[in-house]
PLY file of the C-alpha trace (Angstrom):
ply
format ascii 1.0
element vertex 197
property float x
property float y
property float z
element edge 196
property int vertex1
property int vertex2
end_header
-34.10 13.24 59.48
-33.28 12.29 55.84
-30.33 9.98 54.98
-27.65 12.05 53.73
-25.15 9.37 52.43
-25.09 8.88 48.79
-25.12 5.35 47.59
-22.19 4.74 45.00
-23.66 3.50 41.89
-21.83 0.40 40.74
-21.44 -0.76 37.36
-22.09 -4.46 36.19
-19.47 -6.77 34.55
-18.50 -5.67 31.21
-19.04 -1.99 31.84
-17.26 0.68 33.44
-18.06 4.11 34.99
-17.40 7.22 32.73
-15.33 9.55 34.76
-17.09 12.55 33.00
-20.81 11.53 33.04
-20.79 9.10 35.91
-22.79 6.70 33.66
-21.93 3.08 33.22
-20.89 2.15 29.77
-19.94 -1.09 27.96
-16.23 -1.53 27.89
-16.42 -2.82 24.35
-18.00 0.31 23.03
-14.72 2.47 23.16
-12.24 -0.38 23.02
-10.17 -1.40 20.08
-10.65 -5.06 19.29
-7.30 -5.27 17.89
-5.16 -4.11 20.60
-7.85 -4.19 23.25
-6.86 -0.60 24.53
-9.48 2.01 25.05
-9.97 4.32 21.99
-9.32 8.05 22.99
-8.15 9.44 19.65
-7.52 8.35 16.08
-10.71 6.30 15.87
-11.85 4.74 12.64
-15.42 3.28 12.31
-15.96 0.60 9.72
-18.99 0.00 7.28
-20.40 -2.62 9.73
-20.19 -0.07 12.50
-17.02 -1.52 14.55
-14.48 0.98 15.99
-10.73 0.71 15.98
-7.68 2.72 16.26
-6.55 4.06 13.15
-3.00 2.73 13.51
-4.24 -0.76 14.53
-6.61 -0.94 11.44
-3.81 0.08 9.07
-1.79 -2.74 10.32
-4.65 -5.13 10.16
-5.37 -4.02 6.53
-1.81 -4.37 5.45
-1.74 -8.07 6.82
-4.97 -8.98 5.18
-4.54 -6.64 2.02
-5.79 -9.33 -0.54
-9.16 -9.56 1.21
-9.37 -7.35 4.20
-12.36 -8.36 6.68
-13.53 -6.75 9.94
-11.61 -8.23 12.84
-14.83 -8.67 14.61
-17.59 -9.72 12.25
-15.59 -10.56 9.12
-17.59 -8.25 6.98
-15.76 -6.78 3.77
-13.83 -3.62 4.99
-11.88 -3.18 1.61
-13.39 0.42 1.23
-12.47 1.56 4.75
-8.87 0.18 4.20
-8.38 2.12 1.06
-9.49 5.37 2.59
-6.97 4.92 5.64
-4.04 3.04 4.00
-1.12 5.88 3.61
0.26 5.75 -0.20
3.59 3.61 -0.45
5.29 3.57 -3.84
6.96 0.38 -2.86
3.64 -1.35 -3.20
4.38 -1.47 -6.95
7.08 -4.21 -6.37
4.24 -6.57 -5.34
3.20 -6.98 -8.96
6.36 -6.61 -11.12
7.02 -10.29 -11.14
4.75 -11.74 -13.88
7.00 -14.88 -14.56
4.88 -18.30 -14.05
1.41 -16.47 -13.50
-1.59 -17.31 -15.60
-3.01 -14.59 -17.73
-5.67 -13.40 -15.35
-3.11 -12.60 -12.79
-0.77 -11.04 -15.25
-3.70 -8.69 -16.36
-4.26 -8.04 -12.71
-0.76 -7.22 -11.98
-0.36 -4.96 -15.01
-3.66 -3.03 -14.02
-2.19 -2.59 -10.31
1.12 -1.34 -11.58
-0.49 1.28 -13.85
-2.64 2.37 -10.99
0.21 2.74 -8.79
2.60 4.73 -10.85
0.02 7.11 -12.23
-0.75 8.03 -8.69
0.42 11.79 -8.26
2.25 10.82 -5.07
4.28 7.96 -6.85
8.09 8.07 -6.49
9.13 7.39 -10.12
12.73 6.60 -8.70
11.37 4.29 -5.77
13.78 1.27 -5.13
12.97 -2.17 -3.96
14.28 -3.78 -0.80
17.06 -5.31 -2.78
17.89 -1.86 -4.14
16.74 -1.99 -7.73
14.96 0.95 -9.23
11.38 0.45 -10.54
12.83 0.85 -14.24
15.10 -1.96 -13.56
12.27 -4.32 -12.28
10.02 -3.20 -15.37
12.67 -3.71 -17.93
14.35 -6.76 -16.78
11.46 -9.39 -16.34
10.83 -12.04 -18.81
7.47 -10.41 -19.87
8.89 -6.76 -19.90
8.70 -6.11 -23.56
5.05 -7.36 -24.09
3.44 -6.49 -21.05
5.25 -3.60 -19.32
6.68 -1.43 -22.08
3.80 0.89 -21.84
4.80 1.65 -18.24
8.59 1.90 -18.84
7.68 4.45 -21.64
5.48 6.46 -19.08
8.32 6.46 -16.56
10.83 7.68 -19.09
8.69 10.59 -19.95
8.65 11.68 -16.43
10.94 14.90 -15.78
12.28 13.44 -12.56
13.24 10.14 -13.60
16.89 9.00 -12.86
18.41 6.38 -15.19
21.69 4.85 -14.06
24.45 3.80 -16.20
24.17 0.34 -14.56
20.55 -0.03 -15.74
21.53 0.68 -19.48
24.62 -1.35 -19.28
22.59 -4.25 -18.23
20.16 -3.63 -21.00
22.99 -3.59 -23.56
24.58 -6.77 -21.82
21.36 -8.73 -22.25
20.65 -7.30 -25.66
17.31 -6.01 -24.86
17.04 -4.06 -28.13
13.43 -3.05 -27.53
13.83 -1.53 -24.41
17.06 0.27 -25.54
15.36 1.68 -28.42
12.65 3.09 -25.99
15.38 4.58 -23.61
17.04 6.06 -27.01
13.90 7.59 -28.02
13.37 9.38 -24.84
16.97 10.58 -24.77
17.74 8.43 -21.37
20.94 6.82 -22.73
24.06 8.34 -20.95
26.57 9.65 -23.51
29.36 7.38 -22.21
27.12 4.30 -23.29
25.77 5.50 -26.61
28.69 3.78 -28.51
27.98 0.67 -27.08
24.44 0.43 -28.57
0 1
1 2
2 3
3 4
4 5
5 6
6 7
7 8
8 9
9 10
10 11
11 12
12 13
13 14
14 15
15 16
16 17
17 18
18 19
19 20
20 21
21 22
22 23
23 24
24 25
25 26
26 27
27 28
28 29
29 30
30 31
31 32
32 33
33 34
34 35
35 36
36 37
37 38
38 39
39 40
40 41
41 42
42 43
43 44
44 45
45 46
46 47
47 48
48 49
49 50
50 51
51 52
52 53
53 54
54 55
55 56
56 57
57 58
58 59
59 60
60 61
61 62
62 63
63 64
64 65
65 66
66 67
67 68
68 69
69 70
70 71
71 72
72 73
73 74
74 75
75 76
76 77
77 78
78 79
79 80
80 81
81 82
82 83
83 84
84 85
85 86
86 87
87 88
88 89
89 90
90 91
91 92
92 93
93 94
94 95
95 96
96 97
97 98
98 99
99 100
100 101
101 102
102 103
103 104
104 105
105 106
106 107
107 108
108 109
109 110
110 111
111 112
112 113
113 114
114 115
115 116
116 117
117 118
118 119
119 120
120 121
121 122
122 123
123 124
124 125
125 126
126 127
127 128
128 129
129 130
130 131
131 132
132 133
133 134
134 135
135 136
136 137
137 138
138 139
139 140
140 141
141 142
142 143
143 144
144 145
145 146
146 147
147 148
148 149
149 150
150 151
151 152
152 153
153 154
154 155
155 156
156 157
157 158
158 159
159 160
160 161
161 162
162 163
163 164
164 165
165 166
166 167
167 168
168 169
169 170
170 171
171 172
172 173
173 174
174 175
175 176
176 177
177 178
178 179
179 180
180 181
181 182
182 183
183 184
184 185
185 186
186 187
187 188
188 189
189 190
190 191
191 192
192 193
193 194
194 195
195 196
């Protein structure tokens, strides 16, 4: 008489049984190395073939934005980070302070500002954490007139731009005639302040 008892297949250490297939699988195959939870949905695979939860990898990319590397093998994952990162207009404020930086850093910052503000999803009225508009940040720095004037002009041409009386008043108070001329050319000086120029 044949033995009818079935032998339960046991998985080795580092593996677990897949409930659907009954096969043993590596625990690491479907585990996010950042949060160590099993990846069920929202999976992202890097160029180096490692898998993560999308949300976990976005957080990793944000923390390591200057040189993003794979949490497992340290390969460059900048391309993957760029694909998965949601656009955030506030990123522009990372580049608006040019004071005390060398020429290479200034050039890089100006290029990044240009790239961000020309993105179709950019909010032209975005405010910083300290509640200053992007126009304020671009017009009130030490290098505003020489490096950032084209960016200010681009924003002033935008149909949705909002120019506050406070911004124009501060330009008048600091006697920033170059920027005031730019605001005037684009008809962005409030009527109440025109007599003060």
